[in-house]
C-alpha positions as CSV (number, residue, x, y, z in Angstrom):
1,M,77.1,39.9,58.6
2,N,74.8,42.9,57.8
3,L,75.5,45.6,55.2
4,N,76.6,48.2,57.8
5,S,79.2,45.9,59.3
6,I,80.5,45.1,55.8
7,M,80.7,48.8,55.0
8,K,82.7,49.5,58.2
9,K,85.0,46.6,57.5
10,L,85.8,47.8,54.0
11,Q,86.2,51.3,55.3
12,R,88.8,50.2,57.9
13,A,90.7,48.2,55.3
14,I,90.8,51.1,52.9
15,L,91.9,53.4,55.7
16,Q,94.9,51.2,56.3
17,T,96.2,52.3,52.8
18,R,95.9,56.0,54.1
19,L,92.9,56.7,51.8
20,V,90.1,58.3,53.8
21,I,86.6,57.3,52.8
22,K,83.8,58.9,54.8
23,I,80.4,57.1,55.0
24,S,77.5,59.4,56.0
25,T,73.8,59.0,55.9
26,S,70.7,61.1,55.7
27,Q,67.0,60.2,55.8
28,F,63.8,61.4,54.4
29,Y,60.2,60.3,54.6
30,S,58.8,58.8,51.4
31,E,55.0,59.5,51.0
32,E,54.9,57.1,48.2
33,Q,56.4,54.2,50.2
34,G,55.1,55.3,53.5
35,R,58.4,54.9,55.3
36,M,61.8,56.5,56.0
37,I,64.4,56.2,53.3
38,T,68.1,56.1,54.2
39,I,70.6,57.6,51.8
40,W,74.3,56.7,52.1
41,I,77.0,59.1,50.9
42,L,80.6,58.1,50.2
43,S,83.1,61.0,50.1
44,T,86.7,61.7,50.5
45,P,88.5,64.9,51.7
46,V,90.4,66.8,48.9
47,L,92.2,70.1,48.8
48,Q,90.5,72.6,46.6
49,Q,91.2,76.3,45.9
50,D,88.5,78.7,46.8
51,K,87.6,81.9,44.9
52,H,90.3,83.8,46.9
53,G,93.1,81.3,45.9
54,E,93.3,79.7,49.3
55,W,93.4,76.0,49.7
56,K,90.6,74.4,51.7
57,T,89.7,70.8,52.5
58,R,86.4,69.9,51.0
59,D,84.5,66.6,50.7
60,Y,84.4,65.1,47.2
61,E,81.3,63.0,46.8
62,I,82.1,59.6,45.3
63,L,78.6,58.1,45.4
64,R,75.1,58.9,46.8
65,S,72.7,56.0,46.9
66,A,69.7,54.6,48.8
67,S,71.0,51.1,48.1
68,G,73.4,49.7,50.7
69,I,74.4,47.0,48.2
70,E,75.6,49.7,45.8
71,I,77.6,51.3,48.5
72,V,79.3,48.0,49.5
73,K,80.1,47.3,45.8
74,C,81.6,50.7,45.4
75,L,83.7,50.3,48.6
76,Q,84.8,46.8,47.2
77,E,85.9,48.4,43.9
78,I,87.9,51.0,45.8
79,W,89.5,48.3,48.0
80,E,90.4,46.3,44.9
81,A,92.1,49.4,43.4
82,V,94.0,50.4,46.5
83,K,94.9,47.2,48.4
84,G,98.3,47.1,46.8
85,W,99.3,50.6,47.9
86,K,102.1,50.8,50.5
87,R,101.0,51.6,54.0
């Protein structure tokens, strides 16, 4: 099983507890390494007041990393924390 499928499996398990975790990616070219680098971002939607006092849904960034293993470990920790929540 590759890292992307593990991420998706953990994301679906966490979603069953009604906690939404978004996994997004961005890429950039590294001159030093001579290749494209993928960055994963874990975030969750939260309500936040804007400067006018209105409530808006914003994404709260949990983790940003170029390491897929770090992302999987973070998702695993989140799953361990929420797996007992009522569905």
